[in-house]
C-alpha positions as CSV (number, residue, x, y, z in Angstrom):
1,M,0.0,0.0,0.0
2,S,1.0,3.5,-0.6
3,S,1.8,5.9,2.0
4,L,-0.4,8.4,0.2
5,M,-3.4,6.3,0.8
6,G,-4.4,8.1,3.9
7,C,-3.8,11.7,2.7
8,A,-6.4,13.7,1.2
9,R,-5.8,14.6,-2.4
10,K,-6.1,18.1,-3.7
11,R,-8.3,18.2,-6.8
12,P,-7.3,20.7,-9.6
13,T,-9.9,23.6,-9.5
14,G,-8.4,25.8,-12.3
15,K,-7.7,28.5,-9.8
16,I,-4.2,29.8,-8.9
17,G,-2.8,31.4,-5.9
18,S,-2.0,35.0,-5.6
19,S,1.9,34.5,-5.8
20,A,1.5,32.5,-9.0
21,R,-0.9,35.1,-10.5
22,A,1.6,37.9,-9.7
23,R,4.3,36.0,-11.5
24,I,2.2,35.5,-14.6
25,N,1.2,39.1,-14.6
26,R,4.8,40.3,-14.4
27,Q,5.8,37.9,-17.3
28,N,2.9,39.2,-19.5
29,T,3.4,42.8,-18.9
30,I,4.9,44.8,-21.7
31,A,7.4,47.4,-20.6
32,P,6.6,50.9,-21.8
33,L,8.7,52.1,-24.7
34,K,11.3,54.7,-24.0
35,V,11.1,57.2,-26.8
36,R,13.7,59.9,-27.1
37,A,12.2,63.0,-28.7
38,L,14.3,64.6,-31.4
39,K,14.8,68.3,-31.4
40,K,12.7,70.1,-34.0
41,R,15.1,69.7,-36.8
42,R,14.1,68.6,-40.3
43,I,15.6,65.9,-42.4
44,V,17.4,67.6,-45.3
45,S,19.6,66.8,-48.2
46,I,22.8,68.7,-48.6
47,A,24.7,69.0,-51.9
48,E,27.9,70.5,-53.3
49,F,27.5,72.0,-56.7
50,S,29.6,73.9,-59.1
51,I,29.1,74.9,-62.7
52,H,31.5,75.7,-65.4
53,P,30.8,77.2,-68.7
54,I,33.5,75.9,-71.2
55,G,34.9,78.1,-74.0
56,T,33.9,81.4,-72.6
57,G,37.3,82.5,-71.4
58,T,39.1,82.4,-68.0
59,S,36.8,84.6,-66.1
60,V,33.5,82.9,-65.2
61,G,32.3,85.2,-62.4
62,R,29.4,86.6,-64.4
63,Y,28.1,83.1,-65.3
64,V,28.3,82.0,-61.7
65,K,26.5,85.2,-60.6
66,R,23.6,84.4,-63.0
67,A,23.4,80.9,-61.8
68,L,23.2,82.1,-58.3
69,Q,20.5,84.5,-59.2
70,A,18.5,81.6,-60.7
71,I,18.9,79.3,-57.7
72,S,18.0,82.1,-55.3
73,K,14.4,81.9,-56.8
74,I,14.0,78.2,-55.9
75,E,11.5,77.8,-53.1
76,G,12.7,75.7,-50.2
77,L,16.4,75.9,-51.1
78,E,19.0,77.4,-48.9
79,Y,22.6,77.9,-50.2
80,Q,26.0,79.0,-49.2
81,V,28.5,80.2,-51.6
82,T,32.2,79.1,-51.1
83,P,35.3,79.9,-53.3
84,M,35.1,76.6,-55.2
85,A,31.5,75.5,-55.1
86,T,28.0,76.3,-53.7
87,I,26.4,74.2,-50.9
88,L,22.8,73.5,-51.4
89,E,20.4,72.4,-48.7
90,A,16.8,71.3,-49.2
91,Q,14.2,68.9,-47.8
92,D,14.4,66.7,-50.8
93,V,16.7,65.9,-53.6
94,R,14.1,67.2,-56.2
95,T,14.6,70.7,-55.0
96,I,18.4,70.4,-55.4
97,L,18.0,69.0,-58.9
98,R,15.6,71.9,-59.8
99,A,18.4,74.3,-58.7
100,V,20.9,72.5,-60.9
101,E,18.5,72.7,-63.8
102,A,17.8,76.4,-63.2
103,S,21.6,77.0,-63.1
104,H,22.2,75.3,-66.4
105,E,19.4,77.3,-68.0
106,A,20.7,80.6,-66.7
107,V,24.3,79.9,-68.1
108,R,22.8,78.6,-71.4
109,S,20.8,81.8,-71.7
110,M,24.0,83.7,-71.6
111,G,25.3,82.0,-74.7
112,A,27.5,79.2,-73.3
113,K,27.8,76.5,-75.9
114,R,29.1,73.9,-73.4
115,I,28.6,73.6,-69.6
116,S,30.2,71.3,-67.2
117,S,29.0,70.8,-63.7
118,T,29.6,68.7,-60.6
119,L,27.1,67.6,-58.1
120,R,27.6,65.6,-54.9
121,I,24.7,64.9,-52.8
122,D,24.5,63.8,-49.1
123,E,21.0,62.5,-48.6
124,R,21.0,61.3,-44.9
125,L,17.6,59.9,-43.8
126,D,18.4,58.5,-40.4
127,K,19.3,61.7,-38.7
128,P,18.2,65.3,-39.0
129,R,21.3,67.3,-40.0
130,T,21.7,70.8,-41.7
131,M,24.8,72.3,-43.2
132,K,25.2,74.5,-40.1
133,D,25.1,71.4,-37.9
134,K,27.7,69.6,-39.9
135,T,30.1,72.5,-39.7
136,E,29.5,73.2,-36.0
137,S,30.2,69.6,-35.2
138,V,33.8,69.8,-36.3
139,K,34.4,73.1,-34.7
140,H,34.3,71.9,-31.1
């Protein structure tokens, strides 16, 4: 005979005790997400652009000036002129490409028969950066 014969058996009731319930609740609880708010900066594309009329002589300042006048009319575009190129900044690449097209049209309208240009685009989508942020980050 078994030694359990004289003991009362507990029948399963489907109920659980309070400590078991607490353990289950802790396991099934989803931790709140920690969201870090970004500063109110916009995602932008930054480009380096230069335009060169070919066959117009060694001085191209008047052509560059006309190209700058054309891009200054592009809505949503900020730019910074440097000695070797112009830095363009916009919320999307399409705006930058419109500026390039407007520059070519402006130089063509002055009689240039051949135009060479360079365009380098930085389209960063994971982090909001502006041309000012990028230069400030290397100053410190």
